C-alpha positions in Angstrom: -0.3 -14.9 -10.5 0.3 -18.0 -12.5 0.1 -16.2 -15.9 2.8 -13.7 -14.8 0.5 -10.7 -14.6 0.4 -8.5 -11.6 -2.4 -9.0 -9.0 -5.2 -6.5 -9.1 -4.7 -3.5 -6.9 -5.9 0.1 -6.7 -6.0 3.0 -4.4 -9.3 3.2 -2.6 -8.8 6.4 -0.5 -6.1 9.0 -0.9 -4.3 10.5 2.0 -6.6 13.5 2.6 -9.6 11.2 2.8 -7.9 8.4 4.8 -6.9 10.6 7.7 -10.4 10.5 9.2 -10.7 6.7 9.1 -10.1 4.6 12.2 -7.5 1.9 12.0 -10.2 -0.7 12.1 -12.1 0.9 9.1 -8.9 1.1 7.1 -8.0 -2.5 7.7 -11.2 -4.2 6.8 -10.9 -7.5 4.9 -9.4 -6.9 1.4 -8.0 -3.5 2.3 -4.3 -2.6 2.9 -2.8 0.4 4.6 0.0 2.1 2.7 2.3 4.8 4.1 3.5 7.6 1.8 6.4 9.9 2.5 6.9 13.4 1.1 10.0 12.0 -0.7 7.8 9.7 -2.8 8.5 6.4 -1.0 5.6 4.1 -0.4 5.3 0.9 1.7 2.6 -1.4 3.0 2.1 -0.9 6.8 2.0 -3.9 9.1 -1.0 -3.0 11.3 -1.3 -6.3 13.2 0.6 -5.1 16.2 -1.5 -1.9 16.6 -4.7 -4.0 16.3 -3.4 -6.4 18.9 -2.9 -3.5 21.2 -6.6 -2.6 20.7 -5.8 0.7 19.0 -8.3 0.1 16.2 -10.6 2.9 17.3 -7.9 5.6 16.8 -7.9 7.7 13.7 -5.2 7.1 11.1 -3.9 10.6 11.8 -2.8 9.4 15.2 -0.3 7.0 13.6 1.3 9.4 11.1 4.3 10.0 13.5 4.8 6.3 14.3 6.6 5.5 11.1 10.0 6.6 9.8 11.3 6.8 6.2 14.9 6.2 5.1 15.0 9.9 4.0 14.7 10.9 7.7 11.1 12.0 7.6 9.3 11.5 10.9 5.8 11.8 9.5 4.0 10.0 6.7 0.5 10.1 5.2 -1.7 7.0 4.7 -3.7 5.7 1.7 -6.0 2.7 1.7 -5.6 0.2 -1.1 -7.7 -2.7 -2.3 -5.7 -5.8 -3.3 -1.9 -6.0 -3.1 -0.3 -2.7 -2.0 2.9 -1.3 -3.6 6.0 -3.1 -2.3 8.7 -1.2 -0.5 10.7 -1.3 2.6 11.8 2.4 2.9 9.3 3.2 5.6 9.4 1.3 8.9 7.4 1.1 12.1 8.9 3.3 14.8 6.7 2.7 17.8 
């Protein structure tokens, strides 16, 4: 922002609640999907590819094993955020 303050953001749904959402529901306008590893790393998830493959009707729990963390974890949880998500590059799309 021009005044140097951080853009507004907040967690809308925590991991336990977000698992039941579909990808399309989690990615509505203004919402961001954030991956969280057990080691504490967080990163915004680029969902465009999954949506282009018409996977929007699948539950978020389906995608938990499609990301990898630099700690070696092969499964993450998801949270849904409003506004700008936390920045991080420690979690990457696997498939």
